[in-house]
RODO-2510 file (C-alpha; in nm, 4 decimals, decimal comma):
residues 149
     n   res          X          Y          Z
     1     m     4,0531     2,9933     3,8933
     2     a     4,6049     2,1965     4,3818
     3     d     4,8501     2,0279     4,5317
     4     r     5,1074     1,8155     4,3587
     5     h     5,0660     1,4561     4,2406
     6     g     4,8483     1,3392     4,5267
     7     h     5,0220     1,0098     4,5878
     8     g     5,2131     0,9202     4,9010
     9     d     5,5649     0,7992     4,9577
    10     g     5,4932     0,4577     4,8075
    11     h     5,7493     0,4936     4,5292
    12     g     6,0274     0,3453     4,7422
    13     m     6,3825     0,4678     4,7038
    14     g     6,4880     0,6872     4,4119
    15     p     6,3157     0,9623     4,2156
    16     c     5,9469     0,9591     4,1358
    17     e     5,8971     0,8515     3,7752
    18     c     5,6134     1,1014     3,7526
    19     e     5,8648     1,3845     3,7920
    20     a     6,0367     1,2800     3,4689
    21     e     5,7062     1,2414     3,2875
    22     k     5,5657     1,5841     3,3737
    23     d     5,8207     1,7718     3,1609
    24     s     5,8385     1,5131     2,8850
    25     p     5,7960     1,6611     2,5346
    26     d     5,5241     1,4009     2,4746
    27     r     5,3149     1,5431     2,7590
    28     g     5,2453     1,8515     2,5485
    29     f     5,0524     1,6395     2,2995
    30     e     4,8046     1,5574     2,5752
    31     f     4,7228     1,9281     2,5961
    32     g     4,7323     2,0042     2,2261
    33     l     4,4075     2,2010     2,2051
    34     y     4,5948     2,5294     2,1766
    35     k     4,6108     2,4883     1,7987
    36     k     4,2349     2,4270     1,7911
    37     i     4,1410     2,7499     1,9738
    38     h     4,0078     3,0202     1,7418
    39     l     4,2083     3,2985     1,9093
    40     e     4,0637     3,5793     1,6968
    41     r     3,7134     3,4978     1,8216
    42     l     3,8099     3,4248     2,1840
    43     q     3,6463     3,6625     2,4313
    44     c     3,7416     3,7426     2,7889
    45     l     3,4863     3,9475     2,9802
    46     n     3,6044     4,1661     3,2699
    47     e     3,9700     4,1695     3,1612
    48     s     4,1595     4,4768     3,2776
    49     h     4,3563     4,5091     2,9505
    50     e     4,1862     4,4504     2,6157
    51     g     4,3144     4,1306     2,4543
    52     a     4,5013     4,0028     2,7632
    53     g     4,2701     3,7010     2,7891
    54     r     4,3931     3,5701     2,4542
    55     l     4,7537     3,5786     2,5692
    56     v     4,7126     3,3244     2,8491
    57     f     4,6437     3,0444     2,6020
    58     k     4,9901     2,9281     2,4947
    59     p     5,1616     2,6366     2,3268
    60     w     5,2803     2,3707     2,5723
    61     e     5,6449     2,4700     2,5422
    62     q     5,5602     2,8303     2,6449
    63     r     5,3394     2,7423     2,9429
    64     g     5,5952     2,8718     3,1951
    65     d     5,6008     3,2234     3,0483
    66     k     5,4386     3,4293     3,3227
    67     s     5,4902     3,7614     3,1450
    68     k     5,1525     3,7148     2,9761
    69     f     4,8610     3,7046     3,2173
    70     v     4,5073     3,8310     3,2587
    71     e     4,3455     4,0006     3,5551
    72     s     3,9970     4,1279     3,6190
    73     d     3,9198     4,4967     3,5907
    74     d     3,6138     4,5144     3,8096
    75     d     3,5693     4,2252     4,0481
    76     e     3,7208     3,8817     4,0996
    77     e     3,5513     3,7157     3,8030
    78     l     3,6579     3,6562     3,4453
    79     l     3,4486     3,4884     3,1812
    80     f     3,6186     3,3235     2,8837
    81     n     3,4275     3,2352     2,5674
    82     i     3,6643     2,9914     2,3961
    83     p     3,5608     2,8945     2,0431
    84     f     3,7339     2,6033     1,8726
    85     t     3,8062     2,5644     1,5022
    86     g     3,6406     2,2201     1,4996
    87     n     3,5094     1,9494     1,7276
    88     v     3,7317     1,8770     2,0267
    89     k     3,7283     1,6383     2,3194
    90     l     3,8333     1,8226     2,6329
    91     k     4,0047     1,5794     2,8722
    92     g     4,1810     1,8042     3,1207
    93     i     4,2630     2,1615     3,2100
    94     i     4,5791     2,3119     3,3552
    95     l     4,5459     2,6501     3,5226
    96     m     4,8569     2,8263     3,6521
    97     g     4,8704     3,1308     3,8731
    98     e     5,0707     3,3062     4,1391
    99     d     5,1118     3,1699     4,4907
   100     d     4,9035     3,4483     4,6440
   101     e     4,5451     3,5719     4,6739
   102     t     4,5298     3,6515     4,2999
   103     h     4,5239     3,2792     4,2119
   104     p     4,1737     3,1685     4,1068
   105     s     3,9890     2,9593     4,3635
   106     e     3,7184     2,8119     4,1420
   107     m     3,6347     2,7506     3,7775
   108     r     3,3077     2,6622     3,6065
   109     l     3,2696     2,5071     3,2621
   110     y     2,9723     2,5563     3,0325
   111     k     2,9739     2,3620     2,7082
   112     n     2,8410     2,4737     2,3723
   113     s     2,7400     2,8192     2,4939
   114     p     2,8921     3,0702     2,2537
   115     y     2,9131     3,4342     2,3545
   116     m     2,8046     3,3852     2,7142
   117     s     2,7538     3,6855     2,9382
   118     f     2,7683     3,6984     3,3172
   119     d     2,3876     3,6756     3,3206
   120     d     2,4185     3,3328     3,1529
   121     t     2,6253     3,2018     3,4436
   122     e     2,3140     3,1968     3,6631
   123     r     2,2361     2,8499     3,5249
   124     p     2,4203     2,5473     3,6651
   125     p     2,7572     2,4757     3,5002
   126     d     2,8341     2,1488     3,3244
   127     q     3,1264     2,1040     3,5622
   128     e     3,2673     2,2993     3,8544
   129     f     3,6174     2,2879     4,0028
   130     k     3,7598     2,4013     4,3352
   131     l     4,1118     2,5130     4,2474
   132     n     4,4339     2,4842     4,4420
   133     r     4,7315     2,7099     4,3861
   134     d     4,9532     2,5799     4,1079
   135     t     5,2470     2,7957     4,0015
   136     t     5,4150     2,5397     3,7750
   137     g     5,1344     2,3783     3,5745
   138     d     5,1743     2,0369     3,7359
   139     l     4,8123     1,9943     3,8365
   140     v     4,5647     1,8640     3,5798
   141     y     4,1927     1,9016     3,6451
   142     p     4,0170     1,6103     3,4714
   143     v     3,7080     1,6955     3,2721
   144     k     3,4040     1,4683     3,2630
   145     l     3,4393     1,3264     2,9142
   146     a     3,0702     1,2509     2,8681
   147     g     2,9741     1,6127     2,9141
   148     m     3,2530     1,7934     2,7251
   149     k     3,2522     1,7157     2,3543
***
C-alpha cells in the first residue's frame, strides 16, 4: 500500500537527531487516531481472513507487532472503510509491510465516503500515494490537510 528520512549527510559528525526522535514516546501522540477509530464498524473488503483488517490498526507502542496483518483473498487490492468516533484531522499515515512483493505499492484516500465498495473507487481519490517499502514504520506519508477533515 519509502525510503528513510530523505535528507543527505548534512548532519555533520555524530548521530542524526532524527534517529532519537523517531522512537520517542512523544511521537506516538502525533499518530493518536487509533483511539478515535470505531473498530467495531471498520470494514476491510477483500481480506483473506474475516476481521484481519481490524487487527492492523494498533496503538503506537504496538506498531512493530507483525504477527497481526491483513492480506487480500482475491487480488492485490484491499479496501478499508475506517469510521471515526468523532471529527478528526488526518495529518499523516504510516504503512508498514514486508520487504518483498507483498508490500503495497500504492494507496488512495477517499474522505467522507462511508461503506465504499470497489465500484466507488472508479471516481478520483482525494489523495493518492506511491508507496515505498517500509518495514519499520519510519516513513510518514503527509496528508493534504485541506482535503482531509
